[in-house]
Each structure stands twice: as C-alpha cells, then as structure tokens.
C-alpha positions in Angstrom: 100.6 61.9 108.1 98.1 63.1 105.1 99.1 64.8 102.6 96.3 67.8 103.3 98.5 67.8 106.3 102.1 67.8 104.8 100.9 70.5 102.4 99.3 72.9 104.8 102.5 72.6 106.8 104.6 73.3 104.2 102.6 76.5 103.2 102.6 77.5 106.6 106.2 77.5 107.0 106.8 79.4 103.5 104.1 82.0 104.6 106.1 82.9 107.8 109.2 82.8 105.4 107.6 85.3 103.7 106.7 87.5 106.5 110.0 87.4 107.9 112.3 88.1 104.6 109.6 91.1 104.2 110.4 92.2 107.6 114.1 92.3 106.9 114.0 94.1 104.0 111.7 96.9 105.4 114.1 97.0 108.2 117.4 97.7 106.4 118.1 101.4 105.5 120.1 99.9 101.7 116.8 98.4 100.8 114.1 100.5 101.3 114.8 103.0 98.2 113.9 99.6 95.6 110.4 99.2 96.7 107.7 101.2 96.3 106.3 102.2 99.8 102.7 100.8 99.0 103.9 97.5 97.7 105.5 96.9 100.6 102.6 97.6 102.8 100.6 95.7 100.5 102.9 93.0 100.8 103.1 92.5 104.2 99.4 92.6 104.8 98.7 89.8 102.4 101.3 87.4 103.7 100.2 88.3 107.2 96.4 87.5 106.0 98.3 84.7 104.7 99.8 82.9 107.8 96.5 83.3 109.5 94.6 81.0 106.9 97.8 78.8 106.3 97.3 77.9 110.3 93.8 78.2 110.0 93.7 75.2 107.6 96.4 73.4 109.2 94.7 72.5 112.2 91.6 72.2 110.4 93.1 69.3 107.9 95.2 68.0 111.3 91.6 68.0 113.6 89.9 66.2 110.3 92.8 63.8 109.7 92.4 62.4 113.5 89.2 62.0 112.9 89.9 59.6 109.5 87.8 61.9 107.4 89.7 61.0 104.4 88.1 63.8 101.8 88.0 66.2 104.3 91.8 65.9 104.6 92.5 67.9 101.7 94.4 70.8 101.9 92.4 73.8 100.4 94.5 76.3 98.1 92.1 78.9 98.8 94.4 79.8 101.3 96.9 80.8 99.0 94.2 83.9 98.0 95.5 86.7 99.9 99.5 85.8 97.7 97.3 86.0 94.7 95.7 89.3 95.7 99.0 90.9 96.4 100.1 89.9 93.2 97.0 91.4 91.3 97.5 94.9 93.1 101.1 94.8 92.9 101.6 96.8 88.8 98.9 99.2 90.5 101.0 99.7 93.6 104.1 99.9 91.6 102.1 103.1 89.5 101.3 104.9 92.4 101.6 108.6 93.1 103.0 110.0 95.8 100.1 111.1 98.3 98.2 114.3 97.4 99.6 117.8 99.4 96.3 119.2 100.2 95.6 116.6 102.5 98.5 116.4 104.4 99.3 118.4 107.6 102.6 120.0 108.3 103.8 120.0 111.8 107.3 119.8 113.7 108.4 115.9 113.3 107.9 113.9 116.7 110.9 112.3 117.9 110.4 109.0 119.9 113.5 109.5 121.6 115.9 112.6 121.6 119.2 112.7 120.5 121.5 113.7 123.0 124.1 113.7 125.3 122.7 112.6 129.1 123.6 114.9 132.2 123.8 111.8 134.8 124.7 109.2 132.7 127.0 110.5 130.4 125.8 108.6 127.7 123.9 108.8 124.3 120.7 108.1 123.2 120.7 107.5 119.9 116.9 105.8 119.4 118.0 102.1 119.6 120.6 101.9 122.3 123.1 103.2 124.5 126.2 104.3 124.0 129.4 104.1 126.3 131.0 107.8 126.9 134.2 106.2 124.9 132.1 106.3 121.7 129.8 109.5 122.3 131.8 111.7 121.1 132.6 109.7 117.8 128.3 109.5 117.4 127.8 113.6 118.2 131.1 114.4 116.1 129.2 112.7 112.8 126.0 114.5 113.9 127.6 117.8 114.1 129.3 117.3 110.8 125.4 117.5 108.7 125.1 120.1 110.6 127.9 121.8 109.8 127.8 125.1 107.4 127.1 124.9 104.4 124.0 122.9 105.0 123.6 120.2 102.8 120.3 118.7 102.9 120.0 115.0 101.0 117.1 112.1 101.0 119.6 109.9 103.7 120.1 112.8 106.4 117.5 114.7 105.6 115.3 114.2 108.7 117.8 113.8 110.8 118.8 117.6 109.6 114.9 118.3 110.3 115.2 117.0 113.7 118.3 118.8 114.3 116.9 122.0 113.2 113.8 121.5 115.1 115.5 121.0 118.7 117.7 123.8 118.4 116.8 126.5 115.6 118.9 129.0 117.6 122.3 126.9 117.0 122.1 127.2 112.9 120.7 131.0 113.1 122.6 132.1 110.2 123.8 129.5 108.3 123.8 128.4 104.7 121.6 125.5 103.9 121.1 124.0 100.7 118.2 121.0 99.6 115.6 119.5 97.1 111.7 119.6 98.1 108.5 120.1 96.9 106.7 123.8 97.9 103.9 122.8 100.3 101.3 125.2 101.6 97.9 126.0 102.8 95.7 128.6 101.5 95.4 130.6 105.0 98.5 131.1 105.2 100.3 134.5 105.1 101.4 134.7 100.9 105.2 134.9 101.7 105.6 131.5 103.8 105.7 128.0 102.7 107.8 124.9 103.5 110.3 123.1 101.4 109.2 119.3 102.5 109.0 115.5 101.8 106.9 113.0 103.0 107.8 110.9 105.9 107.0 107.7 105.5 107.4 104.9 108.5 106.6 101.7 107.1 103.6 102.7 104.0 102.2 105.6 101.7 99.6 106.0 104.1 101.2 107.2 107.2 102.7 110.6 105.1 103.5 113.1 106.6 104.8 116.4 105.6 108.2 117.9 106.9 110.8 120.0 106.4 111.5 123.6 106.9 109.5 126.6 106.6 110.3 129.1 104.0 109.6 133.5 103.6 109.3 134.5 100.1 108.3 137.3 98.6 104.6 136.3 96.6 106.5 136.9 93.6 109.1 135.2 93.8 107.8 132.1 95.4 107.3 128.8 93.2 104.2 127.5 92.6 102.5 125.0 95.1 103.5 121.4 94.4 106.7 122.5 92.5 110.0 120.6 93.7 112.6 122.9 94.2 116.3 123.3 94.6 116.7 126.2 97.4 120.0 127.9 98.8 119.2 130.1 101.6 119.8 131.6 104.8 118.6 129.5 108.1 116.8 131.9 110.8 114.1 131.9 113.6 110.6 132.8 113.6 109.0 133.9 116.8 105.7 132.1 116.2 103.2 130.3 113.5 100.2 128.7 113.5 99.5 125.9 110.8 95.5 126.2 110.7 96.1 123.0 113.0 98.6 124.4 115.9 100.7 127.0 117.0 104.4 126.9 117.4 107.1 128.9 118.6 111.1 129.4 117.8 110.7 127.7 114.2 113.6 127.5 111.7 113.4 129.0 108.8 115.4 129.6 105.3 114.8 133.3 104.4 116.8 134.9 101.1 116.5 131.8 99.3 116.7 131.4 95.5 115.2 128.7 94.2 115.3 126.6 90.9 113.1 123.8 89.3 114.3 120.1 89.6 112.6 117.0 88.8 111.3 114.9 91.4 113.9 112.0 93.2 113.1 108.7 92.0 112.0 108.0 95.2 110.3 110.9 96.7 110.2 109.5 100.5 112.2 110.5 103.4 111.9 108.0 106.5 112.0 109.3 110.0 115.3 109.7 112.2 115.1 107.1 114.6 113.5 104.6 112.2 
C-alpha cells in the first residue's frame, strides 16, 4: 500500500475515534460540567468535518494509487484543516458568555416522554427504558423525594423538578421552595411578574431555552432583570398567563418570595431531565 493511502486510513480511523470520544463525553452526566457547551458543539462539528474530509482523501488517494499515479497518491494534509480550526476557536469559545436573555423565550418545558405510571402495563416510562413493576416503586420514590417539602432545586435536579411542577402544579401548592436562578422578564409582562430561570441546553448554547418558575412579587421589591438570586417562597398556581408568544393556563408560580443576590454558578446551564 502506498504511503498516502496508509496515512489517509490512519487519519480516518483517528477522526472516527475522536468523534466517538466526544459523543461518549457528551452522554456522560458526570463529564458535562467539565467543558463549555460552545466548545463541545464546535469540537463535535469539527470532528464530523474531519471524518468527511479524511474519508474523501482516503478514497481519492486509493483511486490514484490504483492507477499507479505515484505523485497524486500522496496524502494531502489539508484534510486536517477542521482540526486546526477547532484548536483556533477553542480559546474564544472558552471565554464565551451565556446567551443574552432578551433574545430567548420562556415557555413550558417540552417532555419527549411523560414520567408517569402506565395504567395498562403497570410500568413506568423513564424517557429511556421501561422499568418493571418490581422497580417502579423505587423509581417513583426517588422522584418524589425531589418533590417533598421543602423543595430545593439544584443544578442537577432543576429540570426534573420544573417538569414535575409543570405536570402537576396543584400537587405542590402551598409547599415551600428554594432555588437559585437569574431574573428573566419581558417588557410586555405585568410588572409584578418575572421568571426565576436557568438556561436549558440539549447539546450546545445555540439551542438554549429559558426554563424556570414564574414568580409574583411587588415591583418595588423585585430584583433587577438579569440578577442571579437565591429565592425562597411558597408555590401556588396561576390561572393563566400570556408570555407574548403563547397563552398558558394553570402554571406553577412562586409567591411570598424572599431573595438575596448571589454569584452565578460556575456552570450556568442545566440539561433536560430526560437528556
């Protein structure tokens, strides 16, 4: 085998291995907070481009080698251009800030699979697998533990608790809740309303969405928009609310809130509960 074909084959295998490693990192919940989402998305895109170019160069050098075109069979190092690009973009990505809240919309979390007992089968749908009857009690008990008073929302359970409260706002009415989030509001909203929010991402910053809980507070007592706060209050249910993009009914709301300004968490994003 000519040297160009061999080098192209090695680069192709390494590119596929790099892509597989990035996918494995992205699927591991313990590793998600070790990298910036913008770094990850760019690295993943560059790895895919690297695979495409290296495969193209491999097939090209192989065809030329078969034709005994010795000079044309030399591997072109331009196939590594995506790797150089991602290395150049990484420093800028590491300094990237969270998306501006003014460009994002608040809405009800969208669950791909509801977390609820299945009446006909007696099984529980977790968003990934089916759990038999013998294990369903333990699973629901673990979820209910997040839901027990006082409810404390942390980065690792933020999305799960928000999903549960939106699914059953009346079930938690009257309970005390504590969470850390940033103040999000739109100009057209009533002055006493804002959302104590986090940014939820699926794979990268570009798909960020505002998730959180609507909060009612007297305008004179409310924190400024964009402030990170630790909020303690009592859960209730608001009959209706129009975000400007959608009209919603029976949504969870925090009332009688007390807040203090806090520093933003080192990793400001949260992931969907069924990611």
